[in-house]
C-alpha positions as CSV (number, residue, x, y, z in Angstrom):
1,M,203.6,37.2,43.4
2,L,202.2,33.8,44.1
3,A,199.1,34.6,42.1
4,G,201.3,35.6,39.1
5,E,203.4,32.4,39.5
6,L,200.2,30.3,39.5
7,R,198.8,32.0,36.5
8,A,202.1,31.5,34.6
9,A,201.7,27.8,35.5
10,G,198.2,27.7,34.0
11,V,196.3,27.7,37.3
12,A,193.2,29.9,37.4
13,V,193.0,32.0,40.5
14,A,189.6,32.1,42.1
15,A,190.3,34.3,45.2
16,Q,193.1,35.8,47.1
17,G,193.9,37.7,50.3
18,G,196.7,38.6,52.7
19,G,199.3,36.0,52.0
20,W,197.0,33.3,50.4
21,V,195.7,32.4,47.0
22,A,192.9,29.9,46.1
23,G,192.9,28.1,42.8
24,A,189.6,27.8,40.9
25,P,187.7,24.6,41.5
26,G,188.9,21.8,39.3
27,S,192.1,23.7,38.4
28,V,195.2,21.6,38.1
29,L,198.4,22.6,39.8
30,A,200.8,22.4,36.8
31,A,203.8,23.5,38.8
32,P,203.9,21.8,42.2
33,D,207.4,23.0,42.9
34,L,206.3,26.6,43.6
35,C,208.7,29.4,44.6
36,F,206.4,31.7,46.5
37,A,204.1,29.2,48.2
38,Y,205.2,28.1,51.6
39,A,202.4,25.4,51.7
40,V,199.8,24.1,49.3
41,H,196.5,22.9,50.9
42,L,195.2,20.0,48.9
43,A,191.4,19.8,48.2
44,P,190.5,22.5,50.8
45,V,186.9,22.8,52.1
46,E,185.5,26.1,53.1
47,L,183.9,26.1,56.6
48,S,182.2,29.1,58.2
49,G,180.6,30.0,61.5
50,E,179.4,33.1,63.3
51,T,181.0,32.2,66.6
52,V,184.1,30.4,67.9
53,N,182.1,27.5,69.2
54,A,180.2,27.2,65.9
55,L,183.4,27.0,63.9
56,A,185.0,24.6,66.3
57,A,181.9,22.3,66.0
58,R,182.0,22.4,62.2
59,L,185.7,21.6,62.3
60,L,185.1,18.6,64.5
61,D,182.3,17.3,62.3
62,H,184.5,17.7,59.2
63,F,187.5,16.0,60.8
64,L,185.5,13.1,62.2
65,A,183.8,12.4,58.9
66,S,187.0,12.5,56.9
67,A,189.0,10.5,59.4
68,K,186.5,7.7,60.2
69,D,188.6,5.0,58.5
70,E,192.0,6.3,59.7
71,R,194.2,5.0,62.5
72,F,196.3,7.5,64.5
73,E,199.4,5.7,65.9
74,A,201.8,8.6,66.0
75,A,202.0,12.4,66.3
76,W,200.0,14.2,63.6
77,P,199.9,17.9,62.6
78,C,197.0,20.0,63.7
79,V,197.9,23.4,62.4
80,F,196.0,26.7,62.5
81,T,197.2,29.6,60.4
82,T,195.8,33.0,59.4
83,A,195.7,35.5,56.6
84,A,197.9,38.5,57.0
85,G,196.7,42.0,57.6
86,L,193.6,41.4,59.8
87,D,194.2,42.6,63.4
88,G,192.9,40.1,66.0
89,L,192.5,37.2,63.5
90,G,195.3,35.3,65.2
91,R,193.4,35.5,68.6
92,R,190.3,34.2,66.8
93,A,192.2,31.3,65.3
94,D,193.7,30.5,68.7
95,A,190.3,30.5,70.3
96,V,188.9,28.2,67.7
97,A,191.9,25.9,68.0
98,T,191.4,25.6,71.7
99,A,187.7,24.9,71.4
100,F,188.3,22.3,68.7
101,A,191.0,20.6,70.9
102,E,188.5,20.4,73.8
103,L,185.8,18.9,71.6
104,L,188.2,16.4,70.1
105,K,189.5,15.4,73.5
106,K,185.9,14.6,74.6
107,R,185.3,12.4,71.5
108,L,188.7,10.9,70.8
109,G,191.0,11.5,73.7
110,R,194.0,9.5,72.5
111,V,193.9,11.1,69.0
112,A,193.7,14.6,70.6
113,R,196.8,13.8,72.7
114,L,198.8,12.9,69.6
115,A,198.0,16.2,67.8
116,V,201.0,18.7,67.5
117,P,200.6,22.3,66.3
118,D,203.4,22.3,63.7
119,C,204.1,20.7,60.3
120,P,206.9,18.2,59.9
121,R,210.3,19.7,59.0
122,G,211.3,19.7,55.4
123,L,209.5,19.1,52.1
124,G,206.7,16.8,51.3
125,T,203.1,16.0,51.9
126,S,201.7,15.7,55.4
127,R,198.3,14.4,56.5
128,G,196.6,15.9,59.5
129,L,194.3,18.9,59.9
130,F,195.3,22.2,58.4
131,V,193.0,25.2,59.0
132,H,193.7,28.6,57.4
133,F,191.5,31.5,58.5
134,V,190.8,33.9,55.7
135,D,188.6,36.1,57.9
136,F,186.9,36.0,61.3
137,K,184.1,33.8,60.2
138,K,185.6,31.6,57.4
139,A,188.4,29.1,57.1
140,L,189.8,26.9,54.4
141,V,190.3,23.4,55.8
142,S,192.3,20.5,54.3
143,R,193.5,17.1,55.5
144,E,196.7,17.2,53.4
145,L,199.3,19.8,52.9
146,V,202.4,20.0,50.7
147,S,205.2,21.9,52.4
148,G,207.8,23.9,50.4
149,G,210.3,23.5,53.1
150,Q,210.3,27.1,54.4
151,R,210.2,27.7,58.1
152,R,211.4,30.1,60.8
153,M,214.9,29.2,62.0
154,A,216.5,29.6,65.4
155,D,219.1,32.3,65.7
156,D,222.6,31.9,67.1
157,D,224.2,34.5,69.2
158,Q,227.6,33.9,67.5
159,A,226.2,34.4,64.0
160,P,227.4,37.8,62.6
161,S,224.3,38.7,60.6
162,R,220.7,37.7,60.1
163,S,221.6,36.2,56.7
164,Y,222.8,33.2,58.8
165,L,219.1,32.3,59.1
166,K,218.7,32.2,55.3
167,V,221.3,29.5,54.7
168,E,220.1,27.5,57.7
169,E,216.6,27.5,56.2
170,A,218.0,26.7,52.7
171,Y,219.4,23.4,54.1
172,T,215.9,22.2,54.9
173,V,214.8,22.9,51.4
174,L,217.8,21.0,49.9
175,G,217.5,18.2,52.4
176,R,221.2,18.2,53.5
177,E,223.8,20.5,55.0
178,P,227.6,20.8,55.0
179,A,229.4,18.0,56.8
180,A,232.6,17.8,58.7
181,G,235.6,17.9,56.3
182,E,233.7,19.2,53.3
183,L,235.0,22.3,51.5
184,V,232.7,25.4,51.2
185,V,233.5,28.4,49.0
186,D,231.6,31.4,50.2
187,L,231.6,34.2,47.6
188,G,230.9,37.6,49.1
189,A,231.1,36.2,52.6
190,A,231.3,39.3,54.8
191,P,230.3,39.6,57.6
192,G,230.4,35.8,57.6
193,G,227.0,34.4,58.6
194,W,227.1,31.7,55.9
195,S,230.7,30.8,56.5
196,Y,230.0,30.5,60.3
197,S,227.0,28.2,59.6
198,A,229.2,25.8,57.6
199,A,232.2,26.0,60.0
200,K,230.1,25.2,63.0
201,R,229.2,21.9,61.3
202,G,232.9,21.1,60.9
203,A,233.3,22.1,57.2
204,R,236.3,23.9,55.9
205,V,235.4,27.3,54.5
206,L,237.2,29.6,52.0
207,A,235.5,33.0,52.6
208,L,236.1,35.6,49.8
209,D,235.2,39.2,50.4
210,N,237.1,42.5,50.7
211,G,235.1,43.3,53.8
212,P,235.8,42.0,57.3
213,L,234.4,39.0,59.0
214,K,232.7,39.4,62.4
215,G,231.2,37.5,65.3
216,G,231.7,33.7,65.3
217,A,233.3,33.8,61.8
218,L,236.1,36.1,62.9
219,D,239.3,34.1,63.4
220,H,237.4,30.8,63.2
221,P,240.0,28.0,62.8
222,L,238.0,26.4,59.9
223,I,237.5,29.6,58.0
224,E,240.2,31.0,55.7
225,H,239.3,34.6,54.9
226,R,240.8,36.0,51.7
227,R,240.3,39.7,50.9
228,A,239.5,39.3,47.3
229,D,236.7,40.0,44.8
230,A,234.2,37.1,44.4
231,Y,234.0,37.5,40.6
232,G,237.8,37.2,40.2
233,Y,238.2,33.9,42.0
234,R,238.7,30.6,40.1
235,P,239.5,27.2,41.6
236,G,242.8,25.7,40.8
237,T,243.1,22.9,38.2
238,G,241.3,19.8,39.4
239,E,239.9,21.5,42.4
240,R,236.2,21.1,43.2
241,A,234.3,22.5,46.2
242,D,231.6,20.5,47.9
243,W,229.5,23.7,48.3
244,L,229.2,27.0,46.6
245,F,227.6,29.8,48.7
246,C,226.7,33.1,47.1
247,D,224.6,35.9,48.7
248,L,225.8,39.0,46.8
249,V,224.1,42.4,46.8
250,D,224.3,42.9,43.1
251,D,222.2,42.8,39.9
252,P,220.8,39.2,39.7
253,H,221.6,38.9,36.0
254,H,225.2,39.9,36.6
255,V,225.5,37.3,39.4
256,L,223.9,34.6,37.2
257,R,226.0,35.2,34.1
258,N,229.3,36.1,35.4
259,L,229.6,34.1,38.6
260,V,227.1,31.3,39.1
261,A,227.0,30.1,35.5
262,P,230.8,29.5,35.2
263,W,230.7,27.6,38.5
264,L,228.0,25.3,37.3
265,E,229.2,25.0,33.7
266,Q,232.7,24.0,34.8
267,R,231.4,21.9,37.7
268,W,233.6,23.7,40.2
269,C,231.1,22.7,43.0
270,R,229.0,19.7,43.9
271,R,226.0,21.6,45.4
272,F,225.1,25.2,45.9
273,V,223.0,27.8,47.8
274,V,222.6,31.0,45.8
275,I,220.5,34.0,46.4
276,L,219.3,36.3,43.6
277,K,218.0,39.8,44.6
278,F,215.0,40.9,42.6
279,G,214.4,44.3,44.1
280,R,215.0,46.1,40.8
281,V,213.9,43.5,38.3
282,D,210.6,41.7,37.6
283,P,210.7,38.7,40.0
284,L,208.4,36.5,37.8
285,A,210.5,37.2,34.7
286,L,213.7,36.3,36.7
287,L,212.0,33.1,37.9
288,R,211.1,32.2,34.3
289,E,214.7,32.7,33.3
290,V,216.2,30.5,35.9
291,R,213.6,27.8,35.3
292,A,213.9,27.9,31.5
293,A,214.8,24.7,29.7
294,D,218.1,26.2,28.4
295,S,219.1,27.8,31.7
296,V,222.3,26.7,33.4
297,F,220.3,25.3,36.3
298,S,218.1,23.1,34.0
299,R,221.2,21.9,32.0
300,R,223.7,21.5,34.8
301,A,221.7,21.0,38.0
302,P,218.3,19.5,37.1
303,G,216.1,19.4,40.2
304,T,217.2,22.8,41.4
305,R,214.7,24.2,43.9
306,V,213.8,27.9,43.9
307,R,212.2,29.3,47.0
308,H,211.2,32.6,48.6
309,L,212.3,31.6,52.1
310,F,210.7,32.7,55.3
311,H,213.9,34.7,56.0
312,D,214.2,36.1,52.5
313,R,213.2,39.7,51.6
314,E,213.2,40.9,48.0
315,E,215.1,37.9,46.8
316,F,214.8,34.2,46.3
317,T,217.1,31.3,47.0
318,L,218.2,28.5,44.7
319,V,219.5,25.2,46.1
320,G,220.6,22.2,44.1
321,E,223.3,19.6,43.2
322,V,225.4,19.7,40.0
323,A,225.0,16.7,37.8
324,E,228.1,14.6,37.4
């Protein structure tokens, strides 16, 4: 789907493999805010080697040449990733990473000690060393990487469902999370993973669902559970929620037009986390629809971010703030 998203943005695709796509040399990334890209490597260089040591040595040469005028005063990301679907490729990457670290330690011990094997949390551009193995003898290497904000989240034993992980991840994409005293309306809340996520931060939650709440959401003092249909609820006159949560298993167009659109048009919420399921529709067509200039998101919540999260399945997540 990433290849299709890039082509729709006018970016020529030169190559692709398990979980990665390379733009043609000289192509311009016309849509930097990509949905299906977890990370974008800027100006990647292809390095190859027959052995672990050969690849590690070429990586060291590339790093030293590109970093000769840099000063390393704080932790910097040194991240090795692999294409999907190739058994044993992860072990190969780990071996090269270990060999590279040893070589770097011998040449620049202090710089080596500052290296960390993870990207900074959140969105934005990071500078470090980013190595993505596309097969056992070849890697794409860049010094800068743009993160879309997606990442694996830690589970909570009290969370009543795995959907809890999705909203936790969505906060990192938006750059903020519910705060104590804020009001969250969770439409289609059961079994309560999202409601629990907000309540554990001290937010007040109105959870709407005919189904039962479970786990940490059940009988939580900050969660009011109303057994009601999400589509039928409307805030009272003058009422405005700080957050709208919506993760309904329903046709995405029905969710958009009959639930999300009224909330944004009437400004019943200040910010939102909404998931649209695309299992039965064309995901790229749905993406074009929500990003269109006349969509409710473009008109009422410019700057809305659309992401296929690490914890998403056949769905994507929209986060944003409603314009005043």
